[in-house]
MIVO-265782 format. One line per field, with one value per residue: y, x, z of N, C-alpha, C in turn. Coordinates in pm, 1 decimal. Each point is the difference from the previous one (the first is absolute). Layout:
<recs>
ny = (Y ...)
nx = (X ...)
nz = (Z ...)
cay = (Y ...)
cax = (X ...)
caz = (Z ...)
cy = (Y ...)
cx = (X ...)
cz = (Z ...)
</recs>
This chain:
<recs>
ny = (-1893.8 102.5 -81.9 28.3 16.8 -19.0 87.9 -73.6 -49.3 99.6 -118.6 6.1 -104.6 -13.1 64.5 -86.8 12.9 5.7 -86.2 79.9 56.2 26.7 -121.6 123.2 -23.4 -62.6 91.3 88.4 -83.1 -17.6 115.6 65.1 -50.9 29.1 106.5 75.4 66.1 101.7 -19.6 128.0 -35.7 27.2 129.4 -11.3 -77.8 78.6 102.9 -67.2 -38.4 122.7 22.2 -103.7 56.7 -115.6 -24.0 8.0 106.2 4.5 112.7 -39.9 114.3 -44.2 127.7 -40.9 -111.1 60.0 89.9 -103.5 -20.4 103.6 53.9 -37.2 40.0 94.0 -28.9 -96.6 113.2 -62.4 28.0 46.8 -32.6 117.7 2.2 127.7 -52.3 -105.3 77.9 73.1 -110.7 -33.3 115.3 26.1 23.6 107.7 -103.4 134.0 -36.3 -91.3 26.5 -117.4 11.0 -125.5 67.4 -67.5 13.2 89.3 -71.5 79.8 91.1 -17.2 80.2 -75.2 -91.8 52.7 18.6 -119.0 2.0 70.3 115.7 -21.6 -7.5 -55.2 42.9 -92.3 80.9 -119.3 3.4 11.3 116.5 -94.2 98.2 39.7 -126.7 -22.8 112.7 -37.0 -125.0 49.0 88.7 -98.0 -75.9 89.1 26.2 -129.1 -30.8 -43.1 29.5 -92.9 52.6 -104.9 74.5 -76.7 119.4 18.5 53.1 -97.6 25.9 -130.6 69.1 -52.7 71.4 -42.0 -122.5 10.2 62.4 -88.7 -53.9 -86.0 123.4 -67.8 -29.8 132.0 26.0 -31.3 -94.5 34.7 -88.9 107.4 -69.8 117.6 66.8 109.9 -107.1 -44.3 122.5 -61.8 -104.5 87.4 51.5 -124.5 -5.1 107.5 -24.6 132.5 3.5 35.7 51.8 -32.9 127.2 34.5 -46.8 116.5 -75.8 -80.7 -53.8 106.0 -83.9 107.0 59.3 -98.5 15.9 120.8 -83.7 -34.7 -53.0 -82.9 -18.9 -37.4 -7.8 1.1 44.4 -82.6 74.7 -56.0 -9.2 129.8 -117.1 -26.3 34.1 -114.7 26.3 -131.4 9.1 104.7 -66.3 -98.7 106.1 22.2 24.1 103.6 -36.7 110.5 -11.2 114.3 48.3 24.1 121.1 -11.9 -72.8 -90.0 -76.5 -100.7 -57.2 -110.8 -37.0 116.6 -4.7 -129.6 31.9 102.2 -76.2 -96.5 93.5 55.7 -118.1 -38.7 126.1 -40.5)
nx = (-1147.4 77.1 103.1 -26.2 129.1 14.9 97.6 98.5 19.8 90.8 56.4 -123.9 14.1 -103.2 98.7 41.1 -128.8 16.7 91.6 79.2 -107.3 102.6 20.7 16.0 128.7 1.4 -79.1 78.5 97.8 -18.6 -58.0 50.9 118.6 -39.8 -27.3 67.5 -77.7 47.7 -115.4 15.7 -56.0 -92.4 9.9 132.0 2.3 -89.2 71.4 108.1 -61.0 -45.1 126.4 -16.7 98.8 54.0 -42.5 131.1 23.3 -22.5 57.7 -45.7 -7.5 1.0 28.5 66.7 -1.9 -55.0 95.1 78.2 -83.2 -63.9 122.8 33.0 -121.6 43.4 110.9 36.2 67.4 108.9 -28.0 122.8 -23.6 66.1 99.8 -13.2 64.8 -78.8 -105.6 60.9 19.9 -122.0 -64.1 64.6 -125.0 -28.2 -81.6 5.0 -29.3 86.9 -11.7 41.5 -12.3 24.3 3.8 -80.7 103.8 -44.0 -17.0 98.2 -94.0 -31.8 98.2 -23.1 -4.1 103.2 61.0 -50.1 14.6 100.7 -7.4 38.8 122.7 72.1 112.3 58.2 105.4 49.1 -124.2 109.5 -46.0 -5.3 50.9 79.0 31.9 5.0 70.9 66.0 4.5 31.1 82.4 50.6 -12.0 53.4 80.9 -27.3 128.5 -2.0 128.7 90.7 97.4 77.3 110.3 77.8 55.5 -130.3 -7.5 -6.7 -117.3 25.4 112.1 31.6 110.2 0.3 -33.1 87.8 91.4 -33.8 9.5 64.5 33.3 113.6 -96.9 -19.0 126.1 -61.4 93.6 94.8 86.2 54.8 0.4 -3.7 116.5 -33.2 43.0 -19.2 54.1 50.6 -9.0 51.7 90.5 25.8 -10.2 59.6 113.3 -20.7 130.8 -32.9 119.6 -7.2 36.8 102.4 32.1 63.6 52.2 -33.0 -108.5 -53.2 -15.1 -47.6 102.5 82.6 -71.4 24.8 49.4 14.6 121.0 -54.4 125.4 67.3 130.3 20.2 115.4 41.1 103.3 115.9 -0.6 12.9 11.4 -124.2 -72.6 33.8 110.1 15.6 -39.7 78.5 89.1 -45.4 -0.1 -129.2 5.3 79.8 -38.8 -37.1 26.2 -65.0 120.5 1.5 36.0 38.2 -109.4 94.2 -33.6 -86.4 -10.1 43.5 -10.0 52.6 98.1 6.1 -16.2 84.1 84.9 -18.9 5.1 104.6 57.1 -35.9 38.2 85.7)
nz = (-651.2 35.2 0.5 126.0 -33.2 130.3 -14.9 54.1 -122.1 2.1 21.0 49.6 -79.8 81.1 60.3 -89.4 -28.9 132.6 -35.0 72.0 50.0 80.4 -46.9 -47.1 -17.8 119.2 55.7 -62.1 31.7 130.5 26.6 -106.3 38.5 123.7 -73.2 86.3 83.9 71.0 64.3 36.9 113.8 91.2 -29.0 -7.7 106.9 56.2 -42.9 40.1 112.0 16.9 -35.1 81.0 70.3 -30.8 122.2 25.3 78.7 133.8 41.0 119.0 65.4 124.5 26.6 -111.5 71.8 107.8 -20.8 -28.3 98.0 -52.2 -11.8 122.4 30.9 -83.2 67.1 -85.2 -26.5 44.8 127.0 -6.7 125.2 6.8 85.4 41.7 104.2 -6.7 -16.9 91.3 70.0 -33.7 16.8 114.1 36.7 71.8 2.4 -5.3 -124.4 43.3 -130.1 -46.0 -130.1 -27.2 -113.9 -77.7 -78.9 -87.4 -110.8 -44.0 -22.4 -125.2 -40.6 -107.2 94.2 63.9 -117.1 -24.4 132.0 -53.6 65.5 126.2 -47.2 96.3 -55.3 75.1 -6.8 29.4 44.9 74.8 41.0 93.7 74.5 -100.3 -21.9 132.0 13.5 -108.3 42.8 119.0 -55.2 -72.6 107.2 84.5 -102.5 -10.3 14.8 -125.3 -8.4 26.5 -74.1 12.8 -2.2 -76.6 17.9 -2.6 121.0 85.4 -56.7 -4.2 -7.5 116.5 -19.8 -125.8 36.7 98.5 -75.4 -89.9 122.0 -78.0 -39.8 22.1 86.0 -5.0 -34.6 -114.1 -3.7 -84.2 -43.3 -57.5 -111.0 -61.6 0.1 -66.8 -67.2 124.4 -1.5 -103.7 80.9 87.1 -81.5 -38.8 134.4 -51.2 68.1 -5.2 -20.1 125.3 -25.1 128.1 -11.4 79.3 -119.7 5.5 -97.0 99.1 -54.0 58.0 100.5 63.2 -61.8 31.3 111.3 -52.0 -91.1 129.3 -7.9 -89.5 -36.3 107.9 -32.2 131.9 -48.3 97.6 38.9 23.1 130.6 -16.7 -58.9 33.9 -104.5 -56.4 -69.2 11.6 126.4 23.6 -69.6 77.6 82.7 -0.2 128.7 27.4 124.3 63.3 129.3 -24.2 26.3 129.7 42.3 -127.0 27.9 -24.9 104.2 -13.1 118.5 -57.3 127.8 42.5 -89.5 28.9 127.8 -14.0 -69.3 90.0 93.7 -60.1 -15.6 121.2 27.0 -91.3)
cay = (68.8 -18.5 -55.8 95.6 -89.2 66.8 -40.5 63.8 -21.5 85.7 -79.3 -89.8 15.4 50.1 145.4 36.8 109.8 128.6 18.1 97.3 97.5 121.7 -27.6 43.2 -74.9 -134.9 -2.3 33.6 -120.6 -114.0 9.3 -33.3 -138.2 -92.3 36.2 51.6 133.6 18.9 109.6 36.4 84.1 -44.5 53.5 -51.5 -141.5 -6.1 43.8 -107.2 -107.3 48.7 5.4 -136.3 -71.2 -115.8 4.6 -119.3 -12.7 125.3 7.9 91.6 -0.7 -50.6 97.8 24.8 -111.8 40.0 107.0 -60.3 -122.3 -19.5 -41.0 -138.2 -87.2 -11.1 -54.0 -127.8 7.9 -0.4 122.7 -31.6 100.3 8.6 117.0 108.1 -18.4 -105.3 58.5 82.9 -90.9 -61.3 96.3 92.5 133.5 1.2 -1.3 75.4 -14.6 -123.0 -99.2 -16.3 -110.2 -40.8 -14.1 -52.9 90.6 -42.5 39.6 134.3 6.4 61.1 144.3 27.6 -20.4 118.5 112.7 -14.8 47.0 122.6 128.9 76.3 -92.1 51.2 -90.7 30.2 -47.4 -21.3 46.2 -113.0 23.6 -62.5 100.7 75.7 -87.1 -6.0 131.0 24.1 -84.4 53.1 117.3 -45.2 -52.2 104.0 108.3 -48.6 -57.6 -128.7 -109.3 29.9 -83.7 7.6 -41.5 -123.1 25.2 55.0 -84.4 -87.1 62.5 -87.8 -4.9 37.9 144.7 61.6 -32.1 71.2 142.7 20.8 -37.1 -100.5 49.5 -84.3 -106.1 53.5 60.9 -99.8 36.2 -99.6 34.9 -2.4 -98.5 64.1 143.4 62.2 -49.7 -35.1 116.4 2.7 -66.1 97.0 96.9 -68.9 -15.7 128.4 83.7 89.1 -16.8 126.5 -23.8 100.9 42.6 137.9 83.6 126.3 5.7 -86.4 67.8 -15.9 -114.0 39.5 36.8 -122.3 -70.4 90.9 -54.0 -114.3 -123.4 -109.9 -90.2 59.8 -77.2 90.4 -66.6 47.3 -58.3 -27.7 112.8 59.4 -9.7 25.7 -87.1 -7.6 62.9 -89.5 13.6 133.2 -1.1 -80.3 67.7 91.4 136.9 16.4 88.0 32.3 64.7 129.0 12.5 135.2 22.9 -53.1 -146.0 -51.1 -122.1 -66.6 -143.7 -65.3 -35.9 121.2 41.2 -91.1 34.4 123.4 -31.1 -84.5 86.9 77.8 -90.2 -56.2 108.1 60.7)
cax = (44.4 142.9 50.8 80.0 104.5 107.5 136.0 96.3 134.8 19.2 52.1 -105.5 -7.3 -130.6 7.2 102.1 -43.6 16.3 136.9 89.2 -75.4 79.6 105.9 -65.8 46.3 -52.3 -143.7 -24.2 20.7 -76.0 -145.8 -53.9 34.5 -88.8 -139.2 -65.0 32.2 -37.3 -90.2 26.7 -99.8 -138.5 -66.2 61.7 -37.5 -140.8 -11.4 53.7 -99.7 -115.8 38.2 0.7 126.2 -12.4 92.9 79.6 5.8 6.7 84.8 -74.2 17.4 -122.6 -108.2 -58.5 -86.5 -140.3 -18.7 -0.1 -79.6 -83.3 88.4 39.1 -115.3 -27.5 115.2 49.4 144.1 33.6 42.0 99.8 -4.8 132.2 22.6 63.8 145.1 27.9 -28.2 116.3 108.3 -29.1 -10.1 113.4 -38.2 -112.8 -125.8 -87.4 -138.8 -44.6 -59.4 57.4 -56.9 67.2 -102.9 45.4 -5.9 -75.5 70.3 -32.1 -62.6 79.4 -22.6 -113.5 -122.4 -16.9 -32.0 -130.1 -107.0 47.5 7.8 111.6 96.3 131.7 108.0 118.6 128.0 110.7 -29.4 48.3 -24.0 -129.0 -88.7 -57.1 -94.0 -121.9 -65.0 -57.1 -119.7 -105.9 -54.3 -69.3 -129.8 -81.0 -30.1 -75.6 72.8 -60.9 96.4 142.7 94.2 134.7 111.9 57.3 90.6 -70.4 -11.9 -117.4 -107.3 -46.1 95.5 -71.0 1.2 -88.8 -137.6 -31.3 -12.0 -118.1 -118.2 -74.3 -47.2 56.9 -96.0 -120.8 31.4 60.7 132.7 72.3 140.2 35.5 104.5 121.8 -0.6 -133.7 -76.6 -134.8 -86.8 -72.5 -130.6 -87.6 -40.6 -86.6 -130.9 -68.7 38.7 115.2 95.8 42.9 114.1 8.3 139.0 10.2 63.1 -70.8 -54.1 -117.0 -130.0 -73.4 -89.9 -138.3 -11.7 2.6 -127.1 -109.6 -84.8 -72.5 18.7 -84.8 89.3 130.8 95.7 93.6 127.5 72.2 132.9 48.1 34.3 130.0 45.4 -109.1 -8.2 120.1 -11.2 -74.2 -142.4 -41.7 -5.5 -114.3 -124.4 -62.0 8.8 61.0 -86.5 56.8 -82.8 64.0 52.6 12.9 95.8 130.9 6.1 14.4 -76.5 -60.9 16.4 -79.8 -130.2 -80.6 -25.7 -99.0 -132.5 -42.9 -26.7 -120.4 -118.3 -19.2 -40.4 -133.6 -97.9 -1.6)
caz = (120.5 21.0 125.5 75.7 51.6 72.8 -38.1 90.1 -52.1 -117.3 -111.0 -48.5 -146.4 -41.9 -3.3 -98.0 -86.2 68.4 48.6 -63.3 -78.8 -19.2 -96.7 -122.5 -116.3 11.5 -23.5 -140.1 -79.6 47.2 -5.3 -132.8 -36.0 72.6 -25.4 119.2 48.1 140.0 34.1 138.6 63.1 -17.0 -118.2 -121.9 -10.8 -40.7 -140.3 -83.6 -3.1 -76.1 -140.5 -51.1 15.5 87.4 113.2 27.2 146.5 72.5 117.9 86.2 144.1 63.7 9.0 -130.1 -41.1 -6.7 -99.5 -134.1 5.6 -118.4 -108.9 29.3 -23.1 -143.9 -70.2 50.6 23.8 143.0 65.3 100.9 106.1 58.7 84.8 -74.9 -10.4 -96.8 -132.2 -35.9 -35.0 -130.1 -109.1 1.2 46.2 92.4 -76.2 89.2 -41.7 62.7 -89.3 -132.9 -77.4 -122.1 -102.5 -128.9 -115.0 -118.6 -122.6 -44.5 -132.5 -106.7 -8.4 -86.9 77.8 84.4 -85.1 -67.2 87.9 63.9 -69.8 57.7 59.5 34.7 -36.1 79.7 -49.5 95.5 135.2 80.6 141.9 31.3 56.3 -112.2 -70.5 78.2 -0.8 -132.8 -12.4 86.2 -68.3 -120.3 40.8 60.4 -93.7 -114.9 -113.4 -33.3 -8.2 15.1 -74.2 57.7 -83.7 54.4 112.2 116.1 119.5 15.2 77.6 107.4 110.0 123.5 22.8 -99.0 37.9 124.2 -29.1 -83.4 78.8 -74.6 -130.1 -106.8 -29.7 -63.3 -129.4 -89.4 -47.9 -79.7 -23.9 -140.4 -23.8 -49.9 27.5 -4.2 -113.5 43.2 -3.0 -128.1 16.4 68.3 -101.8 -94.1 62.6 -3.5 113.5 -16.7 108.1 57.9 88.4 105.5 18.6 49.7 -101.8 -18.6 -136.7 -11.3 0.2 127.0 -10.5 -24.5 -140.8 -79.1 17.7 -28.0 -105.0 57.6 -77.3 46.1 72.7 24.6 77.0 64.1 29.2 117.1 16.6 134.8 86.5 -25.7 -138.4 -93.5 -117.8 -81.7 -132.6 -89.2 29.9 -43.2 -146.5 -42.2 38.1 -96.0 50.9 132.1 78.8 130.6 101.6 29.7 134.8 54.2 108.5 -31.8 10.3 -136.4 -25.9 114.0 14.7 -103.6 53.6 5.2 -138.1 -55.1 51.4 -67.6 -140.1 -10.0 19.9 -122.0 -106.7 19.3 -1.7 -133.9)
cy = (-33.0 -71.3 105.1 -79.5 81.5 -55.4 73.6 -18.8 85.7 -75.3 -96.8 21.6 51.5 153.1 52.4 115.4 136.2 27.6 106.3 105.9 129.3 -20.0 26.3 -85.1 -143.1 -4.1 36.9 -122.8 -108.2 9.0 -25.8 -145.4 -100.0 37.1 51.4 147.6 13.2 122.7 26.2 92.6 -40.9 50.3 -58.7 -147.3 -14.2 38.4 -103.2 -113.6 41.8 8.1 -139.4 -72.0 -110.7 6.0 -133.5 -28.0 139.2 -14.1 108.7 -1.2 -29.5 99.9 28.0 -113.2 40.6 109.1 -58.5 -123.2 -20.3 -41.9 -144.9 -96.2 -23.8 -64.0 -134.6 2.6 1.8 136.9 -37.5 114.1 -3.6 121.0 110.3 -17.2 -108.3 50.0 84.3 -87.9 -57.1 101.9 93.2 140.6 -11.6 14.3 73.5 -8.0 -135.9 -107.9 3.7 -116.2 -26.1 -31.7 -54.2 105.4 -58.1 39.8 141.3 -5.4 56.2 150.0 35.7 -15.8 119.8 118.3 -7.1 57.5 136.6 120.7 80.1 -98.2 74.6 -107.4 43.5 -60.9 -7.6 61.8 -117.0 18.3 -53.0 97.2 81.1 -83.8 -3.6 130.0 27.6 -85.4 55.3 122.6 -40.1 -50.3 112.5 102.1 -49.0 -42.4 -142.9 -117.4 49.9 -98.0 26.3 -36.8 -125.7 20.8 59.0 -99.9 -72.4 70.6 -84.6 -24.2 61.4 150.6 71.8 -21.7 81.6 149.7 27.2 -25.3 -97.1 46.7 -79.0 -112.7 50.8 66.3 -106.5 45.0 -116.0 48.9 -12.1 -92.9 58.7 149.5 69.7 -50.4 -31.5 117.1 10.1 -65.9 90.0 102.7 -64.0 -20.0 132.8 93.7 91.0 -8.8 136.3 -28.4 113.6 31.2 141.1 96.1 125.3 12.6 -87.2 82.3 -16.1 -105.2 41.7 45.4 -123.3 -74.4 83.0 -55.5 -127.3 -127.1 -115.0 -100.2 70.3 -94.8 96.0 -76.9 66.8 -71.1 -15.6 129.1 50.0 0.9 35.9 -98.3 2.7 69.7 -87.5 12.1 136.1 4.7 -74.7 68.4 88.5 144.7 -1.8 101.1 21.6 55.4 132.8 11.8 147.7 5.5 -65.4 -149.8 -57.6 -124.2 -52.5 -143.7 -70.6 -42.0 119.4 48.4 -87.6 37.7 125.2 -30.0 -85.5 84.4 77.5 -88.7 -48.4 106.3 65.1 -60.9)
cx = (146.9 28.1 88.2 101.1 105.7 136.7 97.0 145.2 19.7 52.7 -103.3 -16.6 -134.8 -2.4 89.3 -42.6 33.3 143.8 74.5 -70.2 76.6 116.2 -56.9 40.3 -52.7 -147.6 -33.2 14.0 -101.1 -149.8 -57.2 27.3 -93.9 -147.5 -74.1 30.4 -54.4 -90.0 13.9 -110.2 -141.3 -62.2 55.0 -34.7 -142.2 -15.7 55.9 -101.3 -121.0 28.9 14.2 133.0 -16.8 106.8 71.6 7.0 0.0 95.2 -60.3 54.7 -136.8 -113.9 -68.2 -91.0 -146.5 -26.3 -15.1 -90.2 -82.7 82.6 42.0 -113.8 -26.4 114.5 40.8 148.1 28.7 41.8 93.4 6.3 132.1 5.9 61.8 151.2 35.8 -27.3 117.5 118.8 -19.3 12.4 120.1 -35.7 -120.4 -129.7 -106.2 -145.6 -58.0 -56.1 68.8 -70.7 86.9 -109.8 60.3 -13.6 -90.6 79.9 -41.6 -70.7 97.6 -25.7 -122.5 -132.2 -26.4 -43.8 -140.1 -114.9 31.4 -13.4 122.5 93.9 128.6 101.9 122.7 124.1 100.8 -25.9 29.1 -17.5 -139.1 -98.7 -65.9 -99.7 -133.8 -77.3 -67.0 -124.7 -114.9 -65.4 -76.3 -139.2 -91.0 -48.6 -55.1 77.2 -48.9 97.5 141.8 77.5 139.4 103.7 60.7 86.8 -67.6 -4.4 -133.4 -108.4 -50.5 106.2 -65.3 -7.9 -93.3 -146.2 -42.3 -22.5 -125.4 -129.7 -89.8 -51.2 60.0 -95.4 -117.5 25.7 62.9 138.8 62.4 142.0 28.8 119.5 130.2 -11.9 107.5 -88.0 -145.9 -97.0 -76.9 -136.5 -99.2 -51.4 -96.2 -141.1 -74.9 33.4 115.9 88.0 48.0 107.8 10.4 146.0 1.0 61.2 -84.3 -60.0 -123.7 -128.1 -64.4 -108.9 -144.1 -20.5 -4.1 -132.6 -120.5 -96.8 -73.1 15.1 -82.8 80.1 133.2 82.9 105.2 125.9 69.1 134.2 38.3 33.0 140.3 36.7 -109.2 -0.4 131.9 -22.4 -81.9 -150.1 -51.8 -13.2 -120.9 -133.0 -51.3 14.4 65.4 -83.2 63.1 -107.8 67.6 38.4 8.3 109.8 136.4 15.3 5.1 -83.8 -59.2 50.2 -92.4 -138.0 -93.7 -34.8 -107.4 -140.6 -53.9 -39.4 -125.7 -126.6 -29.9 -54.0 -143.8 -108.4 -9.2 -111.5)
cz = (25.3 131.8 66.7 81.5 75.1 -44.2 92.3 -44.6 -123.9 -121.4 -56.2 -150.3 -48.6 -7.4 -112.5 -92.1 59.3 45.0 -79.4 -82.4 -22.3 -96.7 -139.8 -119.9 2.0 -36.2 -144.1 -88.8 35.8 -28.5 -138.8 -39.4 65.8 -12.7 121.5 17.6 140.9 13.2 149.5 51.7 -36.3 -130.0 -128.0 -19.7 -48.9 -147.1 -95.5 -14.0 -82.9 -148.9 -61.3 8.0 103.5 109.3 15.1 149.8 60.0 116.9 88.8 142.4 62.2 -5.0 -134.0 -47.6 -1.1 -103.7 -139.9 -8.2 -125.8 -121.0 17.7 -30.7 -148.5 -77.4 58.5 33.7 149.5 49.4 113.8 101.6 74.5 93.1 -84.3 -15.7 -99.1 -141.0 -48.2 -37.9 -140.3 -112.7 -9.3 43.2 94.1 -78.6 82.5 -39.9 40.7 -90.5 -136.1 -68.9 -122.2 -101.5 -129.0 -108.3 -109.2 -123.5 -41.9 -135.5 -103.2 -0.9 -84.0 73.1 90.2 -84.2 -56.8 81.8 61.5 -90.6 46.3 68.9 33.8 -35.3 77.9 -63.9 114.5 137.5 93.6 149.6 35.9 62.8 -110.1 -79.1 73.9 -2.5 -134.4 -21.3 84.5 -65.0 -126.5 32.7 47.7 -102.1 -133.7 -121.6 -21.8 -2.9 11.3 -86.1 55.0 -104.5 60.7 123.8 122.6 115.0 3.6 82.9 116.7 106.3 123.8 20.7 -97.5 36.7 120.6 -27.4 -82.5 75.8 -77.5 -134.9 -115.9 -38.6 -83.9 -134.5 -89.7 -46.1 -75.2 -21.1 -150.0 -21.7 -48.3 20.0 -81.3 -112.4 37.3 -1.2 -131.7 11.1 70.6 -100.2 -100.3 55.5 12.7 113.0 -40.3 124.8 47.0 102.7 101.0 29.2 57.4 -101.4 -25.9 -139.6 -18.0 11.2 138.1 -16.1 -30.8 -144.1 -89.3 6.6 -40.2 -103.7 41.8 -83.8 57.5 81.4 21.3 84.8 51.4 39.0 118.0 8.9 145.1 74.1 -33.2 -147.9 -98.8 -114.3 -77.6 -134.1 -94.4 23.8 -45.9 -151.9 -52.6 26.3 -112.6 43.3 137.0 77.1 137.3 91.6 32.8 147.5 40.4 105.9 -25.5 14.5 -141.4 -29.9 129.8 9.4 -98.6 51.0 5.9 -141.0 -64.3 45.1 -68.5 -144.1 -15.8 16.7 -128.5 -112.5 17.0 1.1 -137.9 -84.1)
</recs>
């Protein structure tokens, strides 16, 4: 059972896991180095706990203590109770969801481990927007993708914004980070996954046509917002595929494109 501890000093060192949450560069460096991530909001905290992540501590406003009582009862981690204004001083923003938890990271599996249990995977190249990362993970979970592989330059799926946007879906879809790029794609192909590169290029094959033969396994490559996949990634792919557009629209936001493509892939 957690100790529920009132705190009235924003400089209290026990709150250090939650300091400066709006300082993106600081948190990008600090969180992986210290082996932690931040879960925000009741649903996300519960999903992190249910996924087996160990809690380090919680930061709660008074009214959220009874709401989170069952979580507190199941965890030995301390819960620090603060006023909303003090929470804002510590974190740097208004914590309108009233509950934050610092969770311990787990070692990522090897890409081969993710591939061994999968039929449909998504591979992201240099997707650095945390909102897009979260949206793609949420769609991957909702639409039945089996795993996610990240290029070395992709953003951290456990960054607070990514976790929040995904509504905790980052906890339910297995993911790994490739060690080299695009050389790491060879291990995906060797595991029996044809590589389909999603691009708005008019010369690319419509996605439904590419999936007409119902491949047993498929890996879908997605690039960063705006720039798309690099030439190196496109060259490494087995086939270039596109989502047909109408009304003169040339492309979709990568999060929206991912959802459409995942539906097509998982229904094929």
